[in-house]
C-alpha positions as CSV (number, residue, x, y, z in Angstrom):
1,X,8.8,17.8,8.5
2,X,10.1,14.4,8.5
3,X,9.2,12.1,5.6
4,X,6.1,9.8,7.0
5,X,3.9,7.3,6.0
6,X,-0.1,6.2,7.7
7,X,-2.2,3.4,6.0
8,X,-5.1,5.1,5.6
9,X,-7.0,2.1,4.9
10,X,-6.7,-1.5,3.2
11,X,-10.0,-2.8,0.7
12,X,-10.2,-5.9,-1.0
13,X,-10.6,-5.9,-4.7
14,X,-12.5,-8.5,-6.7
15,X,-9.7,-10.6,-8.1
16,X,-8.8,-14.6,-9.2
17,X,-6.3,-14.1,-6.1
18,X,-6.4,-11.9,-2.6
19,X,-5.6,-8.7,-3.7
20,X,-6.3,-5.2,-1.6
21,X,-5.9,-1.6,-3.1
22,X,-4.3,0.0,0.1
23,X,-4.3,3.8,0.7
24,X,-1.9,5.9,2.1
25,X,-0.6,9.3,2.8
26,X,3.1,10.3,3.1
27,X,4.4,13.7,4.2
28,X,7.2,15.8,2.3
29,X,9.1,14.6,0.2
30,X,7.1,12.2,-0.8
31,X,8.6,12.2,-4.0
32,X,11.5,10.3,-3.0
33,X,9.3,7.5,-1.9
34,X,10.4,4.1,-3.5
35,X,7.5,1.7,-3.9
36,X,9.3,-0.9,-5.1
37,X,10.1,-1.1,-1.4
38,X,7.4,-1.7,0.1
39,X,6.7,-5.3,1.2
40,X,5.8,-7.8,3.8
41,X,7.8,-10.8,5.4
42,X,7.0,-14.3,4.1
43,X,9.1,-16.4,6.6
44,X,11.1,-18.8,4.9
45,X,11.5,-17.4,1.8
46,X,13.9,-15.4,1.0
47,X,13.5,-11.4,0.2
48,X,13.1,-11.8,-3.8
49,X,10.2,-14.1,-3.2
50,X,8.2,-11.5,-0.8
51,X,5.5,-9.3,-2.3
52,X,5.6,-5.7,-3.2
53,X,3.3,-3.0,-3.9
54,X,2.3,-2.2,-7.8
55,X,0.3,0.2,-9.7
56,X,0.7,2.9,-7.1
57,X,-1.7,6.2,-8.1
58,X,-1.3,9.7,-6.8
59,X,-4.7,10.6,-6.0
60,X,-4.5,14.2,-3.7
61,X,-2.1,16.6,-2.9
62,X,-3.0,18.8,0.2
63,X,0.3,20.9,1.0
64,X,2.8,18.9,2.3
65,X,0.9,15.6,2.4
66,X,0.0,13.6,-0.7
67,X,-2.5,10.8,-1.0
68,X,-1.8,7.5,-2.8
69,X,-2.9,4.1,-3.5
70,X,-1.6,0.6,-4.7
71,X,-2.6,-2.9,-5.1
72,X,-0.9,-5.9,-2.8
73,X,-1.1,-9.3,-3.4
74,X,-1.6,-11.6,-0.2
75,X,-1.0,-9.5,2.8
76,X,-1.1,-11.1,5.2
77,X,-2.6,-9.1,8.6
78,X,-1.1,-10.1,11.1
79,X,2.2,-9.3,9.6
80,X,3.7,-5.3,9.5
81,X,4.4,-3.7,5.3
82,X,8.1,-2.9,5.3
83,X,9.0,0.0,4.0
84,X,11.5,2.4,3.6
85,X,10.2,4.3,6.8
86,X,10.0,1.4,8.6
87,X,7.5,-0.8,9.5
88,X,3.7,-0.2,9.6
89,X,1.1,-2.5,10.8
90,X,-1.7,-3.3,9.1
91,X,-5.6,-2.1,9.6
92,X,-8.1,-4.4,9.5
93,X,-9.4,-4.3,5.6
94,X,-12.9,-2.5,5.1
95,X,-14.7,-2.1,1.7
96,X,-13.8,0.4,-0.9
97,X,-15.1,3.4,-0.2
98,X,-16.4,5.9,-2.7
99,X,-13.6,8.0,-3.3
100,X,-11.9,5.0,-4.8
101,X,-14.0,3.2,-6.7
102,X,-13.1,4.4,-9.8
103,X,-9.3,2.3,-9.1
104,X,-9.6,-0.6,-11.9
105,X,-7.6,-3.8,-10.8
106,X,-6.5,-5.0,-13.7
107,X,-5.7,-9.3,-13.5
108,X,-2.2,-9.6,-13.9
């Protein structure tokens, strides 16, 4: 099965700045996925200024699929996330589901 990624949900978390918890599902081989390459373009800015995924956490494994969450600041919903597996459109944000309530955002 080829490596693929889908976004399960995007959830606003309480913070001083706009921050979202993003839940994704990766299919094998997910051990090689580099979260440091998950970003979103900021037009007119060099790539070094773009936000990246951080504090990624594996939350479940089901056979060849694995669910992860990560935090991302300043998402723009009309632009895709850029990933090592290609661009992925963002769904509209929803409230944090109960199975993710224990994931804590720590202010930098």
